[in-house]
C-alpha positions as CSV (number, residue, x, y, z in Angstrom):
1,M,0.1,-0.1,-0.1
2,N,1.6,3.3,-1.1
3,V,1.5,6.6,1.1
4,V,-1.4,8.0,-0.9
5,Q,-3.4,5.0,-0.5
6,R,-2.8,4.7,3.2
7,I,-3.7,8.5,3.7
8,A,-7.0,8.0,1.6
9,K,-7.7,4.7,3.6
10,N,-7.3,6.6,6.9
11,V,-9.2,9.5,5.8
12,F,-11.8,7.4,4.6
13,F,-12.3,5.4,8.1
14,I,-11.9,8.4,10.2
15,S,-14.5,10.6,8.3
16,T,-16.8,7.8,7.8
17,S,-16.8,7.1,11.6
18,Q,-16.7,10.5,12.4
19,L,-19.9,11.0,10.0
20,F,-21.6,8.2,12.1
21,I,-20.5,9.5,15.5
22,K,-21.6,13.1,14.6
23,G,-24.9,11.9,13.3
24,I,-25.8,9.9,16.4
25,N,-24.4,12.6,18.7
26,F,-26.7,15.0,16.7
27,I,-29.7,12.9,17.3
28,F,-28.6,12.6,21.2
29,I,-28.2,16.5,21.5
30,I,-31.3,17.1,19.6
31,F,-33.6,14.8,21.7
32,L,-31.7,16.0,24.8
33,A,-32.4,19.7,23.9
34,R,-36.0,19.0,23.1
35,L,-36.7,16.8,26.1
36,I,-35.1,18.6,29.0
37,G,-35.7,22.1,28.1
38,V,-33.5,25.1,27.4
39,Q,-32.4,25.7,31.1
40,D,-31.2,22.2,31.7
41,F,-29.6,21.9,28.3
42,G,-27.4,25.0,29.4
43,K,-26.4,23.1,32.4
44,Y,-25.5,20.2,30.4
45,S,-23.4,22.4,27.9
46,F,-21.6,24.1,30.6
47,V,-20.5,20.9,32.3
48,T,-19.3,19.2,29.1
49,A,-17.3,22.2,28.1
50,L,-15.5,22.5,31.5
51,F,-15.0,18.6,31.1
52,G,-13.6,19.2,27.6
53,M,-11.0,21.6,28.9
54,L,-9.7,19.4,31.7
55,S,-9.7,16.5,29.5
56,L,-7.2,18.3,27.2
57,L,-5.3,19.2,30.3
58,A,-5.3,15.7,31.6
59,N,-4.1,14.3,28.5
60,F,-1.1,16.7,28.7
61,G,-0.3,16.4,24.8
62,L,0.9,13.1,25.2
63,D,-1.1,11.7,22.2
64,T,0.1,14.0,19.9
65,L,3.9,13.3,21.0
66,L,3.2,9.6,21.2
67,I,1.8,9.5,17.5
68,R,4.8,11.8,16.1
69,N,7.7,10.1,17.9
70,I,6.4,6.3,17.2
71,A,5.7,7.2,13.7
72,R,9.3,8.3,13.4
73,N,10.9,5.4,15.4
74,K,8.7,2.2,16.0
75,T,11.3,0.7,18.2
76,L,10.3,2.3,21.5
77,P,6.4,1.7,21.9
78,S,6.6,0.2,25.1
79,V,8.4,3.3,26.7
80,Y,6.0,5.8,25.3
81,L,2.9,4.1,25.9
82,S,3.3,2.9,29.6
83,N,4.6,6.0,30.9
84,S,2.1,8.1,29.1
85,F,-0.6,6.0,30.7
86,L,0.9,6.5,34.3
87,I,1.3,10.5,33.7
88,K,-2.3,10.8,32.5
89,F,-3.7,8.8,35.4
90,I,-1.8,10.9,38.0
91,I,-3.0,14.2,36.4
92,S,-6.7,12.9,36.2
93,L,-6.6,11.7,40.0
94,L,-5.2,15.2,40.8
95,I,-8.1,16.8,39.1
96,L,-10.8,14.9,40.6
97,V,-9.1,15.4,44.2
98,I,-8.8,19.2,43.6
99,F,-12.5,19.5,42.7
100,F,-13.6,17.6,45.6
101,I,-11.8,20.0,47.7
102,L,-13.0,23.0,46.0
103,F,-16.7,21.9,46.1
104,G,-16.4,21.0,49.7
105,F,-14.8,24.4,50.9
106,T,-16.0,26.9,48.1
107,N,-19.2,28.1,46.2
108,I,-17.1,28.1,42.9
109,I,-20.4,26.2,41.4
110,T,-23.6,26.9,43.3
111,D,-25.9,24.7,41.3
112,Y,-25.8,21.1,43.0
113,I,-26.8,19.5,39.6
114,K,-23.7,21.0,38.0
115,R,-21.5,19.8,40.9
116,Y,-22.6,16.3,40.9
117,C,-22.6,16.1,37.1
118,F,-19.1,17.5,37.0
119,I,-17.8,15.2,39.7
120,I,-19.2,12.1,37.7
121,S,-17.3,13.7,34.8
122,C,-14.0,13.6,36.5
123,F,-14.5,10.0,36.9
124,I,-15.2,9.8,33.3
125,L,-12.0,11.6,32.5
126,I,-9.7,8.9,34.1
127,F,-11.0,6.1,31.8
128,N,-11.4,8.6,28.7
129,C,-7.6,9.4,28.9
130,A,-6.5,5.7,29.1
131,T,-8.6,5.1,26.0
132,Q,-7.4,7.9,24.2
133,T,-3.8,6.7,24.8
134,I,-4.6,3.2,23.2
135,W,-6.1,4.8,20.4
136,S,-3.1,7.0,19.6
137,F,-0.7,3.9,19.9
138,A,-2.8,2.6,17.0
139,D,-2.7,5.9,15.0
140,A,1.1,5.8,15.3
141,Y,1.3,2.7,13.2
142,E,-1.2,4.5,10.8
143,Q,-3.9,2.0,11.6
144,M,-6.4,4.6,12.2
145,H,-9.3,2.2,11.3
146,Y,-9.0,1.0,14.9
147,R,-9.7,4.3,16.4
148,S,-12.5,5.0,14.0
149,L,-14.3,1.6,14.9
150,L,-13.8,2.0,18.6
151,S,-14.7,5.4,18.6
152,A,-18.0,4.7,16.7
153,F,-18.7,1.9,19.3
154,Y,-18.3,4.1,22.3
155,N,-20.3,6.9,20.7
156,F,-23.0,4.5,19.9
157,A,-22.9,3.0,23.4
158,K,-23.1,6.5,24.8
159,T,-25.9,7.6,22.6
160,L,-28.1,4.5,23.2
161,I,-27.7,4.7,27.0
162,G,-28.2,8.3,27.0
163,L,-31.3,8.3,25.0
164,V,-32.9,5.3,27.1
165,L,-32.3,7.5,30.3
166,V,-33.5,10.7,28.7
167,F,-36.7,9.1,27.4
168,R,-37.5,7.3,30.9
169,G,-37.4,10.9,32.3
170,Y,-34.2,10.6,34.4
171,G,-32.5,13.8,35.3
172,L,-29.0,15.0,34.3
173,I,-27.2,13.3,37.2
174,I,-28.4,9.7,36.3
175,L,-27.6,10.8,32.6
176,F,-23.9,11.4,33.5
177,L,-23.8,8.1,35.5
178,G,-24.9,6.4,32.3
179,L,-22.2,8.2,30.4
180,L,-19.6,6.9,32.8
181,F,-20.7,3.4,32.3
182,A,-20.4,3.8,28.6
183,E,-16.8,5.1,29.1
184,I,-15.7,2.0,31.3
185,L,-17.2,-0.2,28.5
186,S,-15.3,1.5,25.9
187,F,-12.2,1.2,27.8
188,I,-12.3,-2.5,28.2
189,V,-13.3,-3.1,24.6
190,T,-10.4,-0.8,23.4
191,I,-7.8,-2.9,25.4
192,L,-9.3,-6.2,24.0
193,V,-9.2,-5.2,20.4
194,V,-6.0,-3.3,20.1
195,N,-4.2,-6.0,22.1
196,K,-5.4,-8.6,19.8
197,A,-4.6,-6.8,16.7
198,L,-1.4,-4.9,17.5
199,K,-0.3,-6.6,20.7
200,L,0.2,-4.0,23.3
201,P,3.7,-3.8,24.5
202,K,4.6,-4.7,28.2
203,W,4.7,-2.1,30.8
204,E,8.1,-0.3,31.2
205,I,8.1,2.4,33.8
206,D,11.2,4.5,33.7
207,F,11.1,7.8,35.6
208,N,13.7,9.4,33.4
209,V,11.3,8.7,30.3
210,I,8.5,10.2,32.4
211,L,10.6,13.6,33.0
212,N,11.6,13.5,29.2
213,L,8.0,13.0,28.3
214,I,6.8,15.8,30.5
215,R,9.4,18.1,29.1
216,D,8.7,17.4,25.5
217,S,5.0,17.2,25.9
218,W,4.1,20.3,27.9
219,P,3.8,22.6,24.8
220,F,1.5,20.2,23.2
221,A,-0.5,20.0,26.6
222,L,-0.9,23.9,26.7
223,L,-1.6,24.0,23.1
224,G,-4.4,21.5,23.5
225,F,-5.8,23.4,26.4
226,L,-5.6,26.8,25.0
227,G,-7.3,25.2,21.8
228,L,-10.3,24.1,23.9
229,I,-10.4,27.3,25.8
230,Y,-10.4,29.1,22.3
231,F,-13.5,27.0,21.2
232,R,-15.3,26.6,24.7
233,I,-14.5,29.7,26.8
234,D,-17.6,31.5,25.5
235,I,-19.8,28.7,26.8
236,I,-18.2,29.4,30.4
237,I,-18.3,33.2,30.1
238,L,-22.0,33.1,28.9
239,S,-22.9,30.7,31.7
240,W,-21.3,33.0,34.3
241,L,-22.7,36.3,32.8
242,K,-26.0,35.5,31.2
243,G,-27.2,32.3,32.6
244,D,-28.2,28.6,31.6
245,E,-31.0,29.7,29.1
246,V,-28.8,31.9,26.9
247,V,-26.2,29.1,27.0
248,G,-28.9,26.6,25.8
249,W,-29.6,28.8,22.8
250,Y,-26.1,29.5,21.9
251,N,-24.8,25.7,22.2
252,A,-27.8,24.8,19.8
253,A,-26.0,26.7,17.3
254,Y,-22.3,26.1,18.2
255,G,-23.0,22.5,18.5
256,L,-23.5,22.4,14.7
257,L,-20.2,24.2,14.1
258,I,-18.4,21.7,16.4
259,G,-20.1,18.8,14.7
260,L,-18.9,20.1,11.2
261,I,-15.2,20.2,12.5
262,F,-14.8,16.4,11.9
263,L,-14.4,17.0,8.4
264,P,-11.0,18.9,8.4
265,D,-10.1,17.0,11.4
266,S,-10.3,13.7,9.6
267,L,-7.9,15.0,7.0
268,V,-5.3,16.4,9.2
269,T,-5.5,13.5,11.8
270,A,-4.6,11.0,8.8
271,L,-2.1,13.6,7.4
272,F,-0.1,14.1,10.7
273,P,2.0,11.0,10.8
274,V,2.9,11.2,7.3
275,M,4.0,14.9,7.5
276,S,6.0,14.0,10.5
277,R,7.9,11.6,8.3
278,Y,8.0,13.7,5.4
279,Y,9.8,16.4,7.5
280,K,12.8,14.0,8.1
281,N,12.7,12.4,4.4
282,S,11.2,14.9,1.7
283,E,10.6,18.5,2.1
284,Q,9.2,18.8,-1.4
285,A,6.5,16.3,-0.4
286,L,5.6,17.9,2.8
287,K,5.0,21.3,1.0
288,L,3.0,19.7,-1.6
289,T,0.9,18.0,1.2
290,Y,0.2,21.4,2.8
291,Q,-0.8,22.9,-0.3
292,K,-3.1,20.3,-1.3
293,S,-4.8,20.0,2.2
294,I,-5.5,23.7,2.1
295,K,-7.0,23.5,-1.3
296,Y,-9.3,20.5,-0.6
297,L,-10.3,22.0,2.8
298,F,-11.3,25.4,1.1
299,I,-13.4,23.7,-1.6
300,L,-15.2,21.5,1.0
301,G,-15.6,24.4,3.6
302,L,-16.8,27.2,1.2
303,P,-20.3,25.6,0.3
304,I,-20.7,24.3,3.8
305,A,-20.3,27.7,5.2
306,T,-22.5,29.4,2.6
307,G,-25.2,26.8,3.1
308,V,-25.4,27.3,6.9
309,I,-25.7,31.1,6.6
310,I,-28.5,30.9,4.2
311,L,-30.5,28.2,5.5
312,A,-29.9,28.8,9.3
313,N,-33.4,29.3,10.1
314,K,-34.7,26.0,8.5
315,I,-31.8,24.2,10.0
316,I,-32.5,25.2,13.6
317,L,-36.3,25.0,13.3
318,F,-36.1,21.3,11.9
319,L,-33.4,20.2,14.5
320,Y,-34.5,21.8,17.5
321,G,-38.0,23.2,17.1
322,Q,-39.5,26.8,17.9
323,A,-38.3,26.8,21.5
324,Y,-34.6,27.3,20.0
325,V,-35.6,29.9,17.3
326,M,-33.2,32.3,19.1
327,A,-30.2,30.3,18.1
328,V,-30.9,31.2,14.4
329,P,-28.8,34.6,14.3
330,A,-26.0,32.9,16.4
331,L,-25.7,30.2,13.7
332,Q,-25.7,32.8,10.8
333,I,-22.7,34.5,12.6
334,L,-21.0,31.1,13.2
335,G,-21.5,30.3,9.7
336,W,-18.7,32.9,8.7
337,A,-16.2,31.3,11.1
338,I,-16.7,27.7,9.5
339,L,-14.7,28.3,6.4
340,L,-11.8,29.8,8.4
341,I,-11.9,26.8,10.8
342,F,-11.6,24.4,7.8
343,I,-8.6,26.2,6.2
344,N,-6.9,26.8,9.6
345,A,-6.9,23.1,10.5
346,P,-3.8,21.9,8.8
347,L,-1.6,24.8,10.2
348,G,-1.0,23.9,13.8
349,R,-0.4,20.2,12.6
350,L,2.1,21.1,10.0
351,L,4.0,23.2,12.7
352,F,4.1,20.2,14.9
353,S,5.3,17.9,12.3
354,I,8.4,20.2,11.7
355,D,8.9,20.6,15.6
356,K,7.9,24.2,15.8
357,Q,5.4,23.5,18.6
358,K,6.8,26.3,20.8
359,D,6.1,28.7,18.0
360,V,2.6,27.4,17.8
361,L,2.3,27.8,21.5
362,A,3.3,31.5,21.2
363,L,0.9,32.2,18.2
364,S,-2.0,30.4,20.0
365,L,-1.6,32.4,23.3
366,I,-2.1,35.6,21.0
367,T,-5.3,34.2,19.4
368,V,-6.6,32.7,22.7
369,S,-6.1,36.0,24.5
370,A,-7.9,37.8,21.8
371,N,-10.7,35.5,21.8
372,I,-11.3,35.8,25.6
373,I,-11.1,39.6,25.5
374,L,-13.4,39.9,22.7
375,N,-15.9,37.7,24.5
376,L,-15.6,39.6,27.8
377,L,-16.1,42.8,25.7
378,M,-18.9,41.7,23.6
379,I,-21.1,39.3,25.7
380,P,-22.1,41.9,28.4
381,K,-23.7,44.1,25.4
382,L,-24.6,41.6,22.8
383,S,-25.1,38.3,24.8
384,Y,-24.6,35.3,22.7
385,I,-24.5,37.2,19.6
386,G,-21.3,38.8,20.8
387,S,-19.8,35.3,21.4
388,G,-20.5,34.4,17.8
389,I,-18.8,37.5,16.5
390,A,-15.9,36.9,18.8
391,T,-15.4,33.4,17.4
392,F,-15.5,34.9,13.7
393,L,-13.0,37.7,14.5
394,S,-10.5,35.3,16.4
395,E,-10.6,32.7,13.2
396,V,-9.8,35.9,11.3
397,L,-6.8,36.7,13.5
398,S,-5.6,33.0,13.6
399,S,-5.6,33.0,9.9
400,L,-3.5,36.0,9.5
401,I,-1.2,35.1,12.1
402,F,-0.5,31.4,11.1
403,F,-0.2,31.8,7.3
404,S,2.1,34.8,7.8
405,F,4.4,32.6,9.9
406,L,4.4,29.7,7.7
407,T,5.6,31.9,4.7
408,K,8.8,32.3,6.5
409,F,9.4,28.5,5.9
410,S,8.5,28.8,2.3
411,F,5.1,27.2,2.8
412,K,3.2,29.3,0.4
413,F,0.4,28.9,-2.2
414,S,-1.4,31.1,-4.9
415,L,-4.5,32.6,-3.3
416,I,-6.0,33.7,-6.5
417,Q,-5.5,30.1,-8.1
418,L,-7.1,28.8,-5.0
419,V,-10.2,30.8,-4.4
420,L,-11.3,31.8,-7.9
421,K,-13.1,28.8,-9.4
422,P,-14.7,27.5,-6.1
423,L,-16.1,30.9,-5.6
424,V,-17.8,30.8,-9.0
425,A,-19.0,27.6,-8.4
426,C,-20.4,28.9,-5.0
427,L,-22.0,31.9,-6.4
428,L,-24.1,29.8,-8.6
429,M,-25.0,27.7,-5.5
430,I,-26.1,30.8,-3.6
431,I,-28.3,31.8,-6.6
432,F,-30.0,28.4,-6.5
433,L,-30.5,28.5,-2.9
434,C,-32.0,31.9,-2.9
435,V,-34.3,31.2,-5.5
436,F,-35.5,27.7,-4.4
437,K,-35.3,28.3,-0.6
438,Q,-38.7,27.3,0.2
439,I,-38.4,23.5,-0.9
440,N,-37.6,20.7,1.3
441,L,-34.2,21.3,3.3
442,F,-32.6,17.8,2.4
443,L,-33.5,18.1,-1.3
444,L,-32.3,21.6,-1.2
445,I,-28.9,20.6,0.3
446,F,-28.5,17.7,-2.0
447,L,-29.2,19.7,-5.3
448,A,-27.0,22.7,-4.2
449,G,-24.2,20.2,-3.5
450,C,-24.6,18.7,-7.1
451,I,-24.6,22.3,-8.7
452,Y,-21.4,23.3,-6.7
453,T,-19.6,20.0,-7.6
454,M,-20.6,20.2,-11.3
455,V,-19.4,23.6,-11.7
456,L,-16.0,22.6,-10.1
457,F,-15.5,20.1,-12.6
458,I,-16.8,22.2,-15.6
459,T,-14.1,24.8,-14.5
460,K,-11.4,22.4,-14.3
461,T,-10.7,23.2,-10.5
462,F,-8.7,20.0,-10.1
463,D,-5.4,20.1,-11.9
464,Q,-2.9,17.1,-13.0
465,D,-1.6,16.7,-9.7
466,D,-5.0,16.1,-8.1
467,E,-5.7,13.5,-10.8
468,Y,-2.4,11.8,-10.1
469,L,-3.1,11.8,-6.4
470,L,-6.8,10.2,-7.4
471,K,-5.2,7.5,-9.5
472,R,-2.6,6.7,-6.8
473,I,-5.5,6.0,-4.3
474,F,-6.7,3.1,-6.7
475,Q,-3.3,2.1,-8.0
476,K,-2.8,-1.8,-7.3
477,V,0.5,-2.3,-5.2
478,K,3.0,-4.7,-6.9
């Protein structure tokens, strides 16, 4: 199997599983939002946002480091795997103890439902970190179908258990206990499957290695934490300043944006070990990989962002119902950020692959700080609309900073060549959407996608390099 085929296989498995996962998670979130009401949905959103931040902190960037280092040198999986396990377990346990103490002696969170749900989330965190480590071990061998299938199994179990509990009328605390059970089940199945397929190495604890891992991984850890703050701090600030109901409206819109991120993530996840290897072996191949990833993600993100902006009202009413109609303007604003999120996705991973994680950290500190400041300035006056505007402006700043930095390392592309033909295709799609906006939502999306794709081929958007890559995907290996 050649490199292109392996990337295509991994992208297929990741994107297919993510499509399945996002689909069933959408179903769960939609039923949850409808059945428990805006107020409790806001509480659920707050707890999951805070959990996500702590999850990245507990993982401490070790998954990214594990993938990169094993991809370069497959002789040391035991050292990386076992010591990463130990570091994550200690951090997760410390987080649990800290919040037990905080909840016991302070009023940092006054709502008792939020308190109990978050403590349960800390137990979920312990098992989640362990599971993620094993998935990353498989990713390092470019066997990403294991992560894809196991992640799909976990999310299916979580959704099934969650829906049963919600339909039976149980509250948020019982719901989070059900999610804990799903996490434990996923951890057990992951160990059994990956051990049988790849043979997990024996434990080899080495405190010198632990110190080296912490030294090398802290930039990844801080970057991961900053990344989630970047995407979820608006939920925390909204909950603090405006209350749970506003959080429920905003998260209904924001959840759709987060759901779409799996598309660029699928590509960059598959490309990361390949880019890490190309950095050592082929600078030309690395630059071509960068250019093509930006091109494909722009072509993919442009119609999605445009469709979300134009069809926001139909999407919100179909998914959530009239109770969440206030989410429509937030979704329209966030739609402008979708395209930027798509094309920004490969930038950080590219810099990781060329050992520039400390530079990424410095750049990310700027964008995250700007995002927090924008939210603090805009939310008091504009509420959740201000959060949407802050997200868009932060993505604009991120694009300017990262693309400018990458040009220093000769990672360039022709902007006009990139955007001109897709913009023509998108313009025709917009005309169609505006003229036929009243027809069925799914038919409208399907026909708009067909028009966009057809114009791309008519205008010959894909060049000989694209055709070569496509042929390589289906080429038989001798």
